[in-house]
ROTOR-163970 format. One record per atom (N, C-alpha, C): residue number from 1; atom name; x, y, z. Coordinates in Angstrom, 2 decimals, padded with zeros to 5 digits. Layout:
REM residues N
pt resi:NUM; name:CA; X:X; Y:Y; Z:Z
...
REM end
This chain:
REM residues 64
pt resi:1; name:N; X:083.22; Y:076.69; Z:101.83
pt resi:1; name:CA; X:082.85; Y:077.50; Z:103.70
pt resi:1; name:C; X:082.19; Y:078.07; Z:104.35
pt resi:2; name:N; X:082.73; Y:077.19; Z:105.20
pt resi:2; name:CA; X:080.60; Y:077.89; Z:105.85
pt resi:2; name:C; X:080.08; Y:079.39; Z:106.15
pt resi:3; name:N; X:079.38; Y:079.24; Z:106.02
pt resi:3; name:CA; X:079.17; Y:080.52; Z:105.72
pt resi:3; name:C; X:079.05; Y:080.98; Z:107.55
pt resi:4; name:N; X:078.41; Y:079.87; Z:108.40
pt resi:4; name:CA; X:078.84; Y:081.30; Z:110.00
pt resi:4; name:C; X:080.33; Y:080.83; Z:110.81
pt resi:5; name:N; X:081.62; Y:079.93; Z:109.84
pt resi:5; name:CA; X:082.28; Y:080.02; Z:110.31
pt resi:5; name:C; X:083.14; Y:081.13; Z:109.40
pt resi:6; name:N; X:082.92; Y:082.03; Z:108.28
pt resi:6; name:CA; X:083.18; Y:082.89; Z:108.30
pt resi:6; name:C; X:082.54; Y:084.16; Z:108.62
pt resi:7; name:N; X:081.08; Y:084.38; Z:109.29
pt resi:7; name:CA; X:080.91; Y:084.95; Z:110.51
pt resi:7; name:C; X:081.34; Y:085.22; Z:111.32
pt resi:8; name:N; X:081.98; Y:084.46; Z:112.03
pt resi:8; name:CA; X:082.54; Y:084.20; Z:113.04
pt resi:8; name:C; X:084.64; Y:084.12; Z:113.64
pt resi:9; name:N; X:084.91; Y:084.31; Z:111.57
pt resi:9; name:CA; X:085.50; Y:084.99; Z:111.87
pt resi:9; name:C; X:086.53; Y:086.06; Z:111.63
pt resi:10; name:N; X:085.37; Y:086.40; Z:111.04
pt resi:10; name:CA; X:084.71; Y:087.82; Z:109.83
pt resi:10; name:C; X:084.48; Y:088.51; Z:111.58
pt resi:11; name:N; X:083.67; Y:088.06; Z:112.72
pt resi:11; name:CA; X:083.04; Y:088.92; Z:113.93
pt resi:11; name:C; X:084.71; Y:088.66; Z:114.77
pt resi:12; name:N; X:085.76; Y:087.75; Z:114.47
pt resi:12; name:CA; X:087.15; Y:087.73; Z:115.12
pt resi:12; name:C; X:087.62; Y:088.93; Z:115.26
pt resi:13; name:N; X:087.79; Y:088.64; Z:113.51
pt resi:13; name:CA; X:088.95; Y:090.37; Z:113.05
pt resi:13; name:C; X:088.72; Y:091.09; Z:112.79
pt resi:14; name:N; X:086.93; Y:091.48; Z:113.21
pt resi:14; name:CA; X:086.53; Y:092.84; Z:113.63
pt resi:14; name:C; X:086.65; Y:093.72; Z:115.46
pt resi:15; name:N; X:086.38; Y:092.29; Z:116.14
pt resi:15; name:CA; X:086.43; Y:092.54; Z:117.53
pt resi:15; name:C; X:088.11; Y:093.38; Z:117.85
pt resi:16; name:N; X:088.99; Y:092.26; Z:117.31
pt resi:16; name:CA; X:089.97; Y:092.29; Z:117.34
pt resi:16; name:C; X:090.55; Y:093.49; Z:117.11
pt resi:17; name:N; X:090.32; Y:094.20; Z:116.19
pt resi:17; name:CA; X:090.78; Y:095.77; Z:115.17
pt resi:17; name:C; X:090.07; Y:096.96; Z:115.93
pt resi:18; name:N; X:088.11; Y:096.52; Z:116.99
pt resi:18; name:CA; X:088.08; Y:096.77; Z:117.34
pt resi:18; name:C; X:088.78; Y:097.27; Z:119.51
pt resi:19; name:N; X:089.37; Y:096.41; Z:118.92
pt resi:19; name:CA; X:090.36; Y:096.38; Z:120.33
pt resi:19; name:C; X:091.82; Y:097.30; Z:120.43
pt resi:20; name:N; X:092.37; Y:096.99; Z:119.42
pt resi:20; name:CA; X:094.23; Y:097.40; Z:118.26
pt resi:20; name:C; X:093.79; Y:099.09; Z:118.33
pt resi:21; name:N; X:091.92; Y:099.66; Z:117.37
pt resi:21; name:CA; X:091.65; Y:101.09; Z:117.17
pt resi:21; name:C; X:091.97; Y:101.68; Z:119.41
pt resi:22; name:N; X:090.76; Y:101.17; Z:119.57
pt resi:22; name:CA; X:090.89; Y:101.42; Z:121.39
pt resi:22; name:C; X:092.11; Y:102.06; Z:122.59
pt resi:23; name:N; X:092.07; Y:100.81; Z:122.44
pt resi:23; name:CA; X:093.53; Y:100.27; Z:123.04
pt resi:23; name:C; X:095.46; Y:101.51; Z:122.58
pt resi:24; name:N; X:095.54; Y:101.62; Z:120.74
pt resi:24; name:CA; X:096.11; Y:102.75; Z:120.63
pt resi:24; name:C; X:095.39; Y:103.96; Z:121.14
pt resi:25; name:N; X:094.07; Y:104.37; Z:120.71
pt resi:25; name:CA; X:093.52; Y:105.51; Z:120.92
pt resi:25; name:C; X:093.96; Y:105.40; Z:123.18
pt resi:26; name:N; X:093.52; Y:104.95; Z:123.66
pt resi:26; name:CA; X:093.88; Y:105.37; Z:125.17
pt resi:26; name:C; X:094.95; Y:104.85; Z:125.89
pt resi:27; name:N; X:096.03; Y:104.84; Z:124.98
pt resi:27; name:CA; X:097.02; Y:104.29; Z:124.96
pt resi:27; name:C; X:097.65; Y:102.92; Z:125.76
pt resi:28; name:N; X:096.77; Y:101.64; Z:126.01
pt resi:28; name:CA; X:096.62; Y:101.09; Z:126.10
pt resi:28; name:C; X:096.72; Y:100.05; Z:125.66
pt resi:29; name:N; X:098.62; Y:099.50; Z:126.59
pt resi:29; name:CA; X:099.19; Y:098.82; Z:125.47
pt resi:29; name:C; X:099.19; Y:097.26; Z:124.99
pt resi:30; name:N; X:098.65; Y:096.81; Z:126.47
pt resi:30; name:CA; X:097.58; Y:095.75; Z:126.59
pt resi:30; name:C; X:096.80; Y:095.00; Z:125.85
pt resi:31; name:N; X:095.53; Y:095.97; Z:125.18
pt resi:31; name:CA; X:094.54; Y:096.11; Z:124.39
pt resi:31; name:C; X:094.63; Y:096.00; Z:123.77
pt resi:32; name:N; X:096.24; Y:096.97; Z:122.21
pt resi:32; name:CA; X:096.54; Y:096.71; Z:121.98
pt resi:32; name:C; X:096.96; Y:095.61; Z:121.09
pt resi:33; name:N; X:097.49; Y:095.10; Z:121.95
pt resi:33; name:CA; X:098.09; Y:093.77; Z:122.08
pt resi:33; name:C; X:097.16; Y:092.75; Z:121.58
pt resi:34; name:N; X:096.23; Y:092.62; Z:122.92
pt resi:34; name:CA; X:095.43; Y:091.70; Z:121.97
pt resi:34; name:C; X:094.16; Y:091.76; Z:121.43
pt resi:35; name:N; X:094.35; Y:093.35; Z:121.20
pt resi:35; name:CA; X:093.36; Y:092.82; Z:119.29
pt resi:35; name:C; X:094.63; Y:092.64; Z:117.78
pt resi:36; name:N; X:095.86; Y:093.22; Z:118.54
pt resi:36; name:CA; X:096.39; Y:092.30; Z:117.11
pt resi:36; name:C; X:095.91; Y:090.73; Z:117.44
pt resi:37; name:N; X:096.17; Y:090.15; Z:117.81
pt resi:37; name:CA; X:096.28; Y:089.09; Z:118.41
pt resi:37; name:C; X:095.18; Y:088.13; Z:117.53
pt resi:38; name:N; X:093.94; Y:089.08; Z:118.49
pt resi:38; name:CA; X:092.41; Y:088.16; Z:117.82
pt resi:38; name:C; X:092.39; Y:088.19; Z:116.56
pt resi:39; name:N; X:092.67; Y:089.85; Z:115.34
pt resi:39; name:CA; X:092.81; Y:089.60; Z:114.51
pt resi:39; name:C; X:093.56; Y:088.73; Z:113.79
pt resi:40; name:N; X:095.59; Y:088.42; Z:114.13
pt resi:40; name:CA; X:095.60; Y:088.26; Z:113.82
pt resi:40; name:C; X:095.30; Y:086.00; Z:113.47
pt resi:41; name:N; X:094.17; Y:085.94; Z:114.81
pt resi:41; name:CA; X:093.44; Y:084.48; Z:114.89
pt resi:41; name:C; X:091.67; Y:084.05; Z:113.96
pt resi:42; name:N; X:091.86; Y:085.79; Z:113.13
pt resi:42; name:CA; X:090.86; Y:085.39; Z:112.70
pt resi:42; name:C; X:091.31; Y:085.16; Z:111.84
pt resi:43; name:N; X:092.22; Y:085.95; Z:110.69
pt resi:43; name:CA; X:092.85; Y:085.83; Z:109.58
pt resi:43; name:C; X:093.07; Y:085.07; Z:109.74
pt resi:44; name:N; X:093.60; Y:083.81; Z:110.90
pt resi:44; name:CA; X:094.43; Y:082.47; Z:110.01
pt resi:44; name:C; X:093.83; Y:081.40; Z:110.12
pt resi:45; name:N; X:092.48; Y:081.98; Z:111.15
pt resi:45; name:CA; X:091.34; Y:080.70; Z:111.15
pt resi:45; name:C; X:090.84; Y:080.73; Z:109.06
pt resi:46; name:N; X:090.36; Y:082.35; Z:109.33
pt resi:46; name:CA; X:089.69; Y:082.36; Z:107.71
pt resi:46; name:C; X:090.57; Y:082.24; Z:106.56
pt resi:47; name:N; X:091.92; Y:081.48; Z:107.19
pt resi:47; name:CA; X:093.18; Y:081.12; Z:105.82
pt resi:47; name:C; X:092.62; Y:079.51; Z:105.62
pt resi:48; name:N; X:092.74; Y:078.87; Z:107.10
pt resi:48; name:CA; X:092.13; Y:077.50; Z:106.69
pt resi:48; name:C; X:090.90; Y:077.09; Z:106.34
pt resi:49; name:N; X:090.20; Y:077.88; Z:106.29
pt resi:49; name:CA; X:088.74; Y:077.64; Z:105.82
pt resi:49; name:C; X:089.04; Y:077.64; Z:103.87
pt resi:50; name:N; X:090.10; Y:078.80; Z:103.86
pt resi:50; name:CA; X:090.08; Y:078.38; Z:102.29
pt resi:50; name:C; X:091.17; Y:076.94; Z:102.31
pt resi:51; name:N; X:091.83; Y:076.74; Z:102.94
pt resi:51; name:CA; X:092.29; Y:075.60; Z:102.49
pt resi:51; name:C; X:091.62; Y:074.52; Z:102.42
pt resi:52; name:N; X:090.26; Y:073.62; Z:103.48
pt resi:52; name:CA; X:089.78; Y:073.45; Z:103.30
pt resi:52; name:C; X:088.65; Y:073.10; Z:102.16
pt resi:53; name:N; X:088.63; Y:074.15; Z:102.09
pt resi:53; name:CA; X:087.43; Y:074.97; Z:100.65
pt resi:53; name:C; X:088.36; Y:074.14; Z:099.88
pt resi:54; name:N; X:089.64; Y:074.54; Z:099.48
pt resi:54; name:CA; X:090.41; Y:074.14; Z:097.52
pt resi:54; name:C; X:090.18; Y:072.38; Z:097.96
pt resi:55; name:N; X:090.77; Y:072.09; Z:099.09
pt resi:55; name:CA; X:091.33; Y:070.15; Z:099.67
pt resi:55; name:C; X:090.15; Y:070.04; Z:098.94
pt resi:56; name:N; X:088.75; Y:070.30; Z:099.04
pt resi:56; name:CA; X:087.09; Y:069.69; Z:098.64
pt resi:56; name:C; X:086.93; Y:069.82; Z:097.83
pt resi:57; name:N; X:087.76; Y:070.58; Z:097.10
pt resi:57; name:CA; X:087.11; Y:071.04; Z:094.75
pt resi:57; name:C; X:088.12; Y:070.63; Z:094.32
pt resi:58; name:N; X:088.87; Y:070.07; Z:094.81
pt resi:58; name:CA; X:090.52; Y:069.11; Z:094.50
pt resi:58; name:C; X:089.54; Y:067.56; Z:095.16
pt resi:59; name:N; X:089.44; Y:067.59; Z:096.57
pt resi:59; name:CA; X:088.87; Y:066.00; Z:096.68
pt resi:59; name:C; X:086.99; Y:065.99; Z:096.31
pt resi:60; name:N; X:086.37; Y:065.20; Z:096.01
pt resi:60; name:CA; X:084.92; Y:065.87; Z:095.83
pt resi:60; name:C; X:084.56; Y:065.20; Z:097.11
pt resi:61; name:N; X:085.17; Y:063.82; Z:097.00
pt resi:61; name:CA; X:084.68; Y:062.57; Z:098.73
pt resi:61; name:C; X:085.32; Y:063.20; Z:100.07
pt resi:62; name:N; X:085.64; Y:064.83; Z:100.34
pt resi:62; name:CA; X:087.18; Y:064.95; Z:100.81
pt resi:62; name:C; X:085.86; Y:065.08; Z:102.79
pt resi:63; name:N; X:085.83; Y:064.96; Z:103.45
pt resi:63; name:CA; X:085.61; Y:064.48; Z:104.66
pt resi:63; name:C; X:085.60; Y:066.38; Z:104.88
pt resi:64; name:N; X:084.26; Y:066.44; Z:105.96
pt resi:64; name:CA; X:085.35; Y:068.46; Z:106.27
pt resi:64; name:C; X:085.36; Y:068.34; Z:108.21
REM end
């Protein structure tokens, strides 16, 4: 997995966590929900990168 992709996905997850915590602290359900969605997107993207890595290790000529 590319370093930039990993960093971007981690940043999206962290941003989502922050929104989630702030939303809970302020009672803003919309912000809390948005944070949970951002976290889920970051985790899914990270999983997709891991799948690409696995395919690349099995099929060395696989184009990314």
